[in-house]
C-alpha positions as CSV (number, residue, x, y, z in Angstrom):
1,M,-57.6,-23.7,-27.8
2,K,-54.9,-21.9,-25.9
3,S,-55.2,-18.4,-24.6
4,I,-52.6,-15.7,-25.2
5,L,-52.7,-14.8,-21.6
6,S,-51.2,-18.1,-20.5
7,K,-47.8,-17.4,-22.2
8,H,-44.9,-16.3,-20.1
9,N,-44.0,-12.7,-21.2
10,G,-41.7,-11.6,-18.3
11,F,-38.1,-12.1,-17.0
12,S,-37.2,-14.9,-14.7
13,L,-35.7,-14.2,-11.3
14,L,-32.4,-15.7,-12.4
15,E,-32.2,-13.4,-15.4
16,L,-32.8,-10.4,-13.2
17,M,-30.2,-11.5,-10.7
18,I,-27.6,-12.0,-13.5
19,V,-28.2,-8.4,-14.8
20,L,-27.9,-6.9,-11.3
21,V,-24.7,-8.8,-10.5
22,L,-23.1,-7.7,-13.8
23,G,-24.2,-4.1,-13.2
24,G,-22.6,-4.2,-9.8
25,L,-19.4,-5.5,-11.1
26,L,-19.3,-2.9,-13.8
27,A,-20.0,-0.1,-11.3
28,G,-17.1,-1.4,-9.1
29,V,-14.7,-1.5,-11.9
30,V,-15.6,2.0,-13.0
31,A,-15.4,3.4,-9.5
32,T,-12.0,1.8,-8.9
33,S,-10.5,3.2,-12.1
34,I,-11.7,6.7,-11.3
35,S,-10.5,6.9,-7.7
36,N,-6.9,6.7,-6.5
37,G,-8.0,5.5,-3.1
38,P,-7.1,1.9,-3.9
39,V,-3.8,3.0,-5.3
40,L,-3.0,4.9,-2.0
41,R,-4.0,1.8,0.1
42,K,-1.9,-0.5,-2.1
43,T,1.1,1.9,-1.8
44,A,0.8,2.0,2.0
45,R,0.7,-1.8,2.1
46,D,3.7,-2.0,-0.2
47,V,5.7,0.4,2.0
48,M,4.7,-1.6,5.1
49,S,5.6,-4.9,3.5
50,S,9.0,-3.6,2.4
51,L,9.8,-2.3,5.9
52,R,8.8,-5.7,7.4
53,H,11.0,-7.4,4.8
54,A,14.0,-5.2,5.8
55,R,13.4,-6.0,9.5
56,S,13.2,-9.7,8.9
57,I,16.4,-9.6,6.8
58,A,18.2,-7.8,9.7
59,V,17.0,-10.5,12.2
60,M,17.8,-13.4,9.9
61,Q,21.2,-12.3,8.7
62,Q,22.1,-10.8,12.1
63,K,23.3,-7.5,10.7
64,P,21.8,-4.0,10.4
65,M,19.6,-3.4,7.4
66,V,18.5,0.0,6.0
67,W,15.2,0.7,4.3
68,K,15.4,3.9,2.3
69,M,13.0,6.3,0.6
70,D,13.5,9.1,-1.9
71,I,10.5,11.4,-1.6
72,E,11.4,13.4,-4.8
73,T,11.5,10.4,-7.2
74,K,8.9,8.6,-5.0
75,K,10.9,5.4,-4.8
76,F,11.7,3.1,-1.8
77,W,14.2,0.2,-1.5
78,I,16.3,-1.9,0.9
79,D,20.0,-1.1,0.8
80,G,22.5,-3.9,0.3
81,V,20.2,-6.7,-1.0
82,G,18.8,-7.6,-4.4
83,F,15.5,-5.8,-3.5
84,K,14.4,-3.8,-6.5
85,S,13.3,-0.3,-5.8
86,K,9.5,0.3,-6.0
87,K,8.1,3.5,-7.4
88,M,4.9,5.1,-6.0
89,N,2.1,6.6,-8.0
90,K,3.1,10.2,-9.0
91,S,-0.1,11.6,-7.5
92,I,0.7,10.4,-4.0
93,D,2.7,12.8,-1.7
94,A,5.1,11.1,0.7
95,K,6.7,12.5,3.8
96,L,9.4,10.6,5.7
97,H,10.0,11.2,9.4
98,T,13.1,9.5,10.7
99,A,16.1,9.8,13.0
100,E,18.5,12.5,12.0
101,S,21.3,9.9,11.7
102,E,19.4,8.2,8.9
103,V,18.9,11.3,6.7
104,V,21.1,11.1,3.6
105,N,20.0,14.5,2.1
106,Q,16.9,16.6,1.9
107,N,15.1,14.0,-0.3
108,V,16.5,10.7,0.9
109,G,16.3,9.1,4.3
110,G,15.8,5.7,5.9
111,V,15.0,3.5,8.8
112,R,17.7,1.2,10.1
113,F,16.7,-2.2,11.5
114,F,19.0,-4.0,13.9
115,P,19.6,-7.8,14.5
116,D,17.5,-7.8,17.6
117,G,14.5,-6.5,15.7
118,S,14.7,-2.9,17.0
119,S,15.0,0.1,14.7
120,T,15.9,3.8,14.6
121,G,12.1,4.3,14.3
122,G,10.1,6.7,12.1
123,K,7.0,7.0,10.0
124,V,6.0,7.5,6.4
125,D,3.0,9.7,5.6
126,L,1.3,8.9,2.3
127,I,-1.3,11.5,1.2
128,Y,-3.7,11.8,-1.7
129,K,-6.2,14.6,-1.7
130,K,-7.9,14.3,1.7
131,Q,-6.9,10.7,2.3
132,K,-3.9,9.8,4.4
133,Y,-2.2,6.6,5.5
134,V,0.6,6.5,8.0
135,V,3.1,3.6,8.2
136,N,4.6,3.7,11.7
137,V,7.9,2.0,12.8
138,E,8.4,1.8,16.5
139,W,12.0,2.3,17.6
140,I,12.3,-0.1,20.5
141,S,10.4,-3.1,19.1
142,G,10.7,-2.4,15.4
143,R,7.0,-3.1,15.1
144,I,5.5,-1.8,11.9
145,S,1.9,-0.8,11.7
146,L,-0.5,1.0,9.3
147,Q,-2.8,3.8,10.5
């Protein structure tokens, strides 16, 4: 005769681990969808990537290339190539600091890259609430960094 106490009535360690992993994934998805932090980080990386692309085009084609940004419409693009303009999230504030010679009007300005890799320099501030990313372009070397 078998005793009732000998039956297994609990959860296995594997079942508990699966529930914890699924709960963690769900919490991560919810936290990401609530916060614009990842959107700000992605935008900063997109801006940095497009600046690097403009610099590499200038070096490869051996002609000056201009990266531009419109802070009112929150778009940025590379002049003179088939680069589609990218639009930033409307909740992100952008400020462009650039050489006076590269200011088109009060909302549009740019950074010019030269065939030797140098640039007119500048920086782009991207701000959401208390978070801030700065994409910096050095004028002598044309080096682009994210702070």
